[in-house]
C-alpha positions in Angstrom: -142.2 129.4 4.1 -141.3 133.0 3.3 -140.0 135.4 5.9 -139.2 139.1 5.8 -136.4 140.1 8.1 -137.0 143.8 9.0 -133.7 145.6 8.7 -134.6 149.3 8.8 -134.5 151.3 12.1 -138.0 152.5 11.7 -141.2 150.9 10.2 -141.8 153.8 7.8 -145.2 154.1 6.1 -143.6 153.0 2.8 -142.2 149.8 4.4 -145.5 149.2 6.2 -147.6 149.3 3.0 -145.1 146.9 1.3 -145.3 144.6 4.3 -149.0 144.7 4.4 -149.3 144.0 0.7 -146.8 141.2 1.1 -149.1 139.6 3.7 -152.1 139.9 1.4 -150.0 138.1 -1.3 -148.7 135.5 1.1 -151.0 134.9 4.1 -148.5 132.7 5.9 -145.9 135.5 6.1 -143.7 136.0 9.1 -141.8 139.2 9.8 -138.9 139.0 12.1 -136.6 141.5 13.9 -139.4 144.0 14.6 -137.9 145.4 17.8 -140.4 148.2 18.5 -143.4 146.9 20.4 -145.9 149.3 18.9 -144.7 148.6 15.4 -145.2 144.9 16.1 -148.7 145.6 17.3 -149.5 147.4 14.1 -148.1 144.6 11.9 -149.8 141.8 13.9 -153.2 142.9 12.5 -152.0 141.6 9.1 -149.4 138.9 9.8 -147.2 137.3 12.4 -144.5 139.8 13.6 -141.9 139.0 16.2 -138.9 140.7 17.8 -136.5 137.8 17.3 -134.1 138.0 14.4 -133.9 135.2 11.8 -130.4 134.5 13.2 -132.0 133.7 16.6 -134.4 131.1 15.4 -133.1 127.5 14.9 -134.3 126.9 11.4 -132.8 123.8 9.8 -131.8 125.8 6.7 -132.1 129.4 5.6 -132.0 130.7 2.0 -131.7 134.5 1.6 -132.8 136.3 -1.5 -129.8 138.4 -2.5 -129.6 140.4 -5.7 -125.8 139.6 -5.8 -126.4 135.9 -5.7 -125.6 133.8 -8.7 -128.1 130.9 -8.5 -131.8 131.5 -9.2 -134.4 130.6 -6.6 -136.1 127.3 -7.4 -138.9 125.2 -5.8 -136.3 122.9 -4.3 -135.1 125.8 -2.1 -138.3 125.6 -0.1 -137.7 122.0 0.9 -136.7 121.8 4.6 -135.8 125.5 4.5 -137.2 129.0 4.8 -136.7 131.7 2.2 -135.9 135.2 3.6 -136.5 138.5 2.0 -134.6 141.5 3.3 -136.9 144.2 4.7 -134.9 147.1 3.2 -135.9 150.2 1.3 -134.2 150.1 -2.1 -131.5 152.4 -3.2 -130.8 153.6 -6.7 -128.3 152.5 -7.7 -128.3 149.4 -5.4 -125.7 149.4 -2.6 -125.7 145.7 -1.9 -127.3 146.2 1.5 -128.9 142.8 1.6 -125.5 141.2 1.6 -124.1 143.7 4.0 -126.9 143.5 6.6 -128.2 139.9 6.2 -126.7 137.2 4.0 -123.0 137.8 5.0 -124.0 137.7 8.7 -126.0 134.6 8.5 -123.4 132.7 6.3 -126.3 131.0 4.6 -127.1 130.0 1.0 -128.3 132.8 -1.3 -130.5 132.9 -4.3 -131.5 135.6 -6.9 -134.8 136.4 -8.5 -133.0 137.6 -11.6 -131.8 140.9 -12.9 -133.1 144.2 -11.5 -134.0 145.5 -8.1 -137.3 144.3 -6.7 -139.6 145.9 -4.2 -140.2 143.8 -1.0 -143.8 142.8 -2.0 -142.6 142.0 -5.6 -140.0 139.7 -4.1 -142.5 138.0 -1.9 -144.9 137.5 -4.9 -142.2 136.0 -7.1 -140.9 133.7 -4.3 -144.5 132.6 -3.6 -144.9 131.7 -7.3 -141.6 129.7 -7.3 -142.8 127.9 -4.2 -145.8 126.7 -6.2 -143.6 125.5 -9.0 -143.8 128.4 -11.4 -140.4 129.4 -12.9 -139.1 132.9 -12.7 -138.6 132.9 -16.5 -142.4 132.5 -17.0 -143.3 135.7 -15.0 -143.6 139.0 -16.9 -142.0 142.1 -15.5 -141.8 145.8 -16.1 -138.7 147.9 -15.2 -139.7 151.2 -13.6 -143.1 152.6 -12.6 -144.2 156.2 -12.9 -146.5 157.9 -10.5 -148.3 161.2 -11.4 -148.4 163.6 -8.5 -151.4 166.0 -9.0 -151.4 169.6 -7.9 -150.5 173.1 -8.9 -147.1 171.9 -10.1 -147.9 168.5 -11.4 -144.9 166.2 -11.4 -143.9 162.5 -11.9 -142.1 160.3 -9.5 -140.2 157.4 -11.0 -139.9 154.2 -9.0 -136.8 152.5 -10.5 -137.6 149.0 -9.5 -138.7 145.8 -11.3 -142.4 144.8 -10.8 -144.2 141.7 -11.9 -147.2 141.9 -14.2 -150.2 140.1 -12.8 -153.4 139.9 -14.9 -152.2 142.6 -17.2 -151.4 145.1 -14.4 -148.3 146.1 -12.5 -148.4 144.5 -9.0 -148.0 147.4 -6.6 -149.8 148.4 -3.4 -152.6 150.8 -4.0 -152.2 152.1 -0.5 -148.5 152.8 -1.2 -149.4 154.7 -4.3 -152.0 156.8 -2.3 -149.3 157.5 0.3 -146.7 158.6 -2.2 -149.2 160.9 -3.9 -150.8 162.5 -0.8 -148.5 162.2 2.2 -144.9 161.3 1.5 -143.7 164.8 0.7 -144.8 166.1 4.1 -143.3 163.1 5.9 -140.0 163.7 4.1 -140.1 167.4 5.4 -140.8 166.2 8.9 -137.9 163.7 8.8 -135.5 166.4 7.5 -136.5 168.8 10.3 -136.4 166.2 13.1 -133.5 164.1 11.8 -135.7 160.9 12.3 -137.7 158.9 9.8 -141.5 158.9 10.4 -142.9 155.7 11.7 -146.2 154.3 10.8 -147.0 154.4 14.5 -146.5 158.2 14.4 -149.0 158.4 11.6 -151.6 156.3 13.4 -151.2 158.3 16.6 -151.7 161.5 14.7 -154.8 160.2 13.0 -156.3 159.1 16.3 -155.6 162.5 17.9 -157.5 164.2 15.1 -160.6 162.1 15.5 
């Protein structure tokens, strides 16, 4: 079983779209540590989301995916255990937040998906393939993904993460791409002015008020 432990203070639109895509990839997905009631309600439309942390659930064995781990994830790691992905927005360069916020506190076994920093949904996809018996070495990847932002001053945003190639295409949420192209810049301005990250709940409330 694969679990995402939500570790950010706010369920931002970016996180939400990665979580939603993860649930499409892995329908049995459970997201833990979602403390905000309304954010849980939003997520529950797509997967199981609970307020309890992974540390508060008596699983027999926990394996955390940690980029700093030395041993690769294998199918055996899914026997009598749960595999946990950290629900963290990536930093570039990486700051080791998975170890800081999750694996060091749980004092559990850790595994790696290989070199590079993966998006949350990419990590869920790779873990789901390993659970089926597919080795990480047999999965194709691309390092970095460019997004063209149209407009008067057209620009390119570089996502410096490692993404799997599935059926000849980069595995990435189309909803996330749309959000980055059309809405992210405005949300960043709002966050700077207010000093608080925008939640997906704020976006939904705003949309409903405009209807």
